[in-house]
Residue, then its C-alpha position, 0 to 999 in steps of 0.5 A: m520866720v516863714h509862715g510860722f516857722v522859724v528857719v534855722n541854719i545848722e552847720k554841716p560837719l567839717m569835710k575833707r574839701n581837696g577836690m570838691q567841685k573840681f569837675s563842675g567847671t568842665e564842659p561838660k560838667l561830670g557827674i556820677t550815677m549808681l543803683a544805689t541799694c541797701n547793700t552798698l555804701p550808705p547814701s551819706q557816705l556815697a555822696q562824701e565820696v563822690e564830692g570828695r573827689g571833684f564830681d559835680s553831681l550824684w544821681l540816684p534812680e527809683h523804683s517802688h518795687i518789683p512785682s515778682s511775676r516779672a511779666t514786663p520784659f527788661p528793657g536792658a536785657a543783653p546776651g548774658r544778662e537777660e534777667l532783670p538784676d536783684v538790685y532793681w528791688n534793693l534800691n534805696d528810697q530815692l529822696v530819703a537817700l538824696a536828703m541823707a546826701a544833702a546833710v552831708t554835702e556843701d555843693l554837690i548837685l542832687g539828681t533824680a535819674v529818674t523819678l517815676v512822677a506818674q506813680h506818686d501823689p503829685i501833692w505829696l511829691a511836690k511837697q518833698l521836692a520842694t522841701l529837699d530843694f529848699h534846705s539844700q539851697g537850690r541843688l536839686e535837679v529832677g529826672v523825669g521818667f515815664g516808666w517801663n514796668r507795667e505791673e510796677y506801675e499799675a500796682h499804684g492804681h493807674d492804667f499804664s496807658d495813661r502814664y504820659t498824660r498822668t506825668k504831664d498833669n502831675i508836672g502841672i500840679m507840682r509847678a503850680l504848688w512850687t510857684q503860686d501862693e494859692a496854687s490851683f491846676d486843671g489837667e486833662r486827667e488830674s487837677l488841684e483846687p486852690s491850695w496852700s503849700w510851703p516851703k517853695p523850692s529855692r529855685n525852678i527846680p529843673l525837670l530833665l526828661g529820661g529816655g529816648s528821642g522818639p517823638r512821644l517823648l520829644s513832644h513833651l520835652f519841647e512843651w514842658g521840660d527844661g532838659w533831656m537826659p538820654i542814655r547814651s547809645p553807640k558814638g555815631s547814632f548818639v551824635d546823630d541823636v543830639l543833633r536831631v533833637q536840636r534840630l526838632a526843637e528849633e522846628a517846634g518853635r523851642d530854642p535848642a539853648s534852652i534845653s540842657i542836655t544830661v547824658m547818662n552812661a558817659p563814655q570813658s574816652i576823653d575824645e568822646l568826652e570832649e566831642l560831647g563838649e563840642l555838642a553843647v552837652d551840659r553834663v555827662v554822668f558816669t555809671i557805677w556798676p558794683q555794689e561791694p563798698d571797696a569796689v565802689l571806692s575803687e571804681l570811683d577813683r578810677l573814673a576820678g582818674i579820667a576825669d582828671s585827664f579830661l580836665s588836663r586837656s580842656 
């Protein structure tokens, strides 16, 4: 019994485990991300399909909503894709989806890519993340994003210019609630009076900062981040970015080995995957772009074939 509650272990349904966690022992580990919407596979099935093919992790993004004014330019715009795709306003709730995934998998790492921490009430978010980690037995990793969509952010009642400070303070509140029996925190803008909150996470939940390698993001990474989650850019510049971040970490007094690296938008070349392993990258995450369920399954099969080829050369 924990604080008046009985902890009950519920048996998960039996699952086919042929390829389970096959790619969790590779260097780097291999995961999957997808803009998982209400129009594709349900989160529970997606998670089983990902784990059943041996991938070590599933990473889901979030946007609470997209204001239809579309005042903020789409940062991923490219020739032929200037407008924000409608998948962004069809996304499932990130944490509900990951809870569904946790309930039907055994070992799959449950990742957020990313959580827009400053848009959340930190006390509620701390509770939700701790509950998910506790009941999944320590399988949660949280990507932290500062946000790019001004009107989405400000709809939550905050000034867009404050998002870096608010993110840092919210992280401080959450970590206090996760680690202290009587938690309190005083930040620059946000604070927490002495408070009780359980469950606590099963472990220190890794917090990975998502984004580029600009000075402002790196200052936060070196101060309080457990890992860096960049979106892979073209090969040459990305290798330079990794080496630069590792060098700057040392200059800031941070051991580069203490900062995990999870690379989003993984390359599909075996040589490039091996190169990332040589750079001490911990995990690379392939992106599933299709939404039609059969196309999602076909793409998972294709990526599993690439992963098998990489495993055979490792």
